[in-house]
C-alpha positions in Angstrom: -55.7 -95.1 -93.6 -57.1 -94.8 -97.1 -60.9 -94.3 -96.8 -61.4 -94.1 -100.6 -62.9 -97.5 -101.7 -62.5 -98.9 -105.1 -66.2 -98.3 -105.7 -65.8 -94.6 -104.8 -62.8 -94.3 -107.2 -64.7 -96.1 -109.9 -67.6 -93.7 -109.5 -65.2 -90.8 -109.6 -63.5 -92.0 -112.8 -67.0 -92.5 -114.4 -68.2 -89.1 -113.3 -65.0 -87.4 -114.7 -65.1 -89.4 -117.9 -68.7 -88.8 -118.7 -68.2 -85.2 -117.6 -65.4 -84.7 -120.0 -67.4 -86.1 -122.9 -70.2 -83.7 -122.1 -67.8 -80.8 -121.8 -66.4 -81.5 -125.3 -69.8 -81.3 -126.9 -71.1 -78.4 -124.9 -68.0 -76.3 -125.3 -67.8 -76.7 -129.0 -71.4 -75.8 -129.4 -71.5 -72.9 -127.0 -68.2 -71.3 -128.0 -67.6 -72.0 -131.6 -71.1 -72.4 -133.0 -73.0 -69.8 -130.9 -70.6 -67.2 -129.4 -68.0 -67.0 -132.2 -70.6 -67.6 -134.8 -72.8 -64.7 -133.6 -70.5 -62.2 -131.9 -68.4 -60.0 -134.1 -65.9 -58.1 -131.9 -65.5 -55.4 -134.6 -69.2 -54.8 -135.4 -71.6 -54.1 -132.5 -74.6 -53.5 -134.7 -74.2 -56.7 -136.7 -73.7 -58.6 -133.4 -76.9 -57.3 -132.0 -78.9 -58.0 -135.2 -77.5 -61.5 -135.3 -78.5 -62.2 -131.7 -82.0 -60.8 -132.2 -82.5 -62.9 -135.3 -81.3 -66.1 -133.5 -82.3 -65.4 -129.9 -83.3 -69.1 -129.3 -79.9 -70.4 -130.5 -78.1 -67.8 -128.4 -80.0 -68.8 -125.3 -79.1 -72.4 -126.0 -75.4 -71.4 -126.1 -75.9 -69.5 -122.8 -77.5 -72.5 -121.3 -74.6 -74.7 -122.5 -72.1 -72.4 -120.6 -74.2 -72.7 -117.5 -74.2 -76.5 -117.9 -70.4 -76.5 -118.4 -70.2 -74.5 -115.1 -72.1 -77.2 -113.2 -70.4 -80.2 -114.9 -66.9 -78.9 -114.2 -67.5 -78.9 -110.5 -68.4 -82.6 -110.7 -65.3 -83.3 -112.8 -63.1 -81.5 -110.3 -64.5 -83.7 -107.6 -64.0 -86.9 -109.6 -60.4 -86.0 -110.4 -59.7 -85.2 -106.8 -61.0 -88.5 -105.6 -59.3 -90.5 -108.3 -55.9 -89.0 -107.8 -56.0 -88.5 -104.0 -53.9 -91.7 -103.4 -51.1 -89.9 -105.2 -51.2 -87.2 -102.5 -54.3 -85.6 -101.1 -52.8 -82.2 -100.8 -51.5 -82.2 -104.4 -54.8 -83.6 -105.7 -56.8 -81.0 -103.8 -54.6 -78.1 -105.1 -55.2 -79.3 -108.7 -59.0 -79.5 -108.0 -59.0 -76.0 -106.5 -57.4 -74.5 -109.7 -60.1 -76.2 -111.8 -62.8 -74.8 -109.4 -61.2 -71.3 -109.8 -61.5 -71.7 -113.6 -65.1 -72.8 -113.3 -66.0 -69.8 -111.1 -64.5 -67.4 -113.7 -66.5 -69.1 -116.4 -69.6 -68.5 -114.3 -68.7 -64.9 -114.0 -68.2 -64.7 -117.7 -71.6 -66.3 -118.3 -73.2 -63.5 -116.3 -71.6 -60.9 -118.7 -72.9 -62.9 -121.6 -76.4 -62.8 -120.2 -76.1 -59.0 -119.8 -75.0 -58.7 -123.4 -78.0 -60.7 -124.5 -80.4 -58.4 -122.5 -78.8 -55.3 -124.0 -79.0 -56.8 -127.5 -82.7 -57.5 -127.1 -83.4 -53.9 -126.2 -84.5 -54.5 -122.6 -82.4 -51.5 -121.6 -81.5 -48.1 -123.1 -77.9 -49.1 -123.5 -76.3 -49.1 -127.0 -75.0 -52.1 -129.0 -71.5 -50.9 -128.1 -72.2 -51.7 -124.5 -73.5 -55.2 -125.4 -70.2 -55.8 -127.3 -68.3 -54.6 -124.2 -70.2 -57.2 -122.2 -69.1 -60.0 -124.6 -65.5 -58.7 -124.3 -65.8 -58.9 -120.5 -66.9 -62.5 -121.0 -63.8 -63.2 -123.0 -61.5 -61.6 -120.4 -63.1 -63.4 -117.5 -62.7 -66.7 -119.4 -59.1 -65.9 -120.2 -58.4 -65.4 -116.5 -60.1 -68.7 -115.8 -58.1 -70.4 -118.5 -54.9 -69.4 -116.7 -56.2 -71.3 -113.7 -57.3 -74.2 -116.0 -53.8 -74.4 -117.5 -52.2 -74.6 -114.0 -54.8 -77.3 -113.1 -53.7 -79.3 -116.1 -50.0 -78.9 -115.3 -50.6 -80.0 -111.7 -52.8 -82.9 -112.8 -50.2 -84.0 -115.3 -47.5 -83.9 -112.7 -49.6 -86.0 -110.4 -50.0 -88.6 -113.1 -46.2 -88.6 -113.9 -45.3 -89.0 -110.2 -47.9 -91.6 -109.3 -48.3 -93.5 -112.6 -52.0 -94.0 -111.7 -52.5 -93.2 -115.4 -50.0 -93.7 -118.2 -47.1 -91.2 -117.8 -47.5 -90.1 -121.5 -50.9 -88.7 -120.7 -49.5 -86.8 -117.8 -46.8 -85.3 -120.0 -49.2 -84.2 -122.7 -51.6 -82.7 -120.1 -48.7 -80.6 -118.7 -47.8 -79.4 -122.3 -51.5 -78.5 -122.9 -51.7 -76.7 -119.5 -48.6 -74.7 -120.3 -50.0 -73.7 -123.7 -53.3 -72.5 -122.1 -51.3 -70.4 -119.6 -49.1 -68.9 -122.3 -52.0 -68.1 -124.5 -53.8 -66.3 -121.7 -50.7 -64.2 -120.8 -50.2 -63.2 -124.4 -53.8 -62.1 -124.6 -53.2 -59.8 -121.7 -49.7 -58.4 -122.5 -49.8 -58.1 -126.3 -51.2 -55.1 -128.0 -51.7 -57.0 -131.3 -52.6 -60.5 -130.3 -54.3 -61.0 -133.6 -50.8 -61.2 -135.2 -50.1 -64.5 -133.4 -53.6 -65.8 -132.9 -53.4 -68.4 -135.7 -50.1 -69.8 -134.3 -51.4 -69.8 -130.7 -54.6 -71.5 -131.8 -52.6 -74.5 -133.1 -50.2 -74.4 -130.1 -53.2 -74.6 -127.7 -55.6 -76.8 -129.7 -53.4 -79.6 -130.8 -52.0 -80.7 -127.4 -55.2 -79.9 -125.5 -57.4 -82.0 -127.9 -54.9 -84.9 -127.9 -54.4 -84.8 -124.1 -58.0 -84.4 -123.0 -59.5 -86.9 -125.5 -56.8 -89.5 -124.5 -57.4 -88.7 -120.9 -61.2 -89.1 -121.3 -60.8 -92.5 -122.9 -58.5 -93.6 -120.1 -61.0 -92.3 -117.4 -63.9 -94.4 -119.0 -61.7 -97.5 -119.2 -60.5 -96.9 -115.6 -64.1 -96.8 -114.5 -64.7 -100.2 -116.0 -61.5 -101.8 -114.6 -61.7 -100.4 -111.1 
């Protein structure tokens, strides 16, 4: 017996759709404006000086990562409920991989906070240690992105099998997920990832932006139709 009512699934689609919109805005601000704009992985002193000069902005970026952590849990729930009719076990597995990604992002955010504290001089640790904390944030996030990539592949496969959403969205989500997973593995195994970073950025960014924006629009429309 299916205990998921249309109202519940409509709420789930709305939560996931609004959550995705919020994640887009917060992730762009937190990662590209704040973290990449202020952390120079090759210059610890310049990084510390930048953070001290813009402490308020850095704290907003940190708060955005914390918000992403919370919102992603809600999105995982929404997607599970929405796609449970396609198979509860498969939908639950996809949700668990998204939760695993979210947990690793939370761990990374702790490292980012420690890097902030060291940068502000609240300890006797050097700027090099602060930079190491930001590197630890990156690696924790990379591990999480592997789980996120698997989540997208599983979610895309659910869509293709069930046709609850257009199959094309499912295919693009699977491509985006595979790109995330590949990029993470290359970060780990390559001694000179910088040599392919530009290519990998395009390989990851293009399908992920197309897939997740399209999926977000579908979720909001599905919430209206349900």
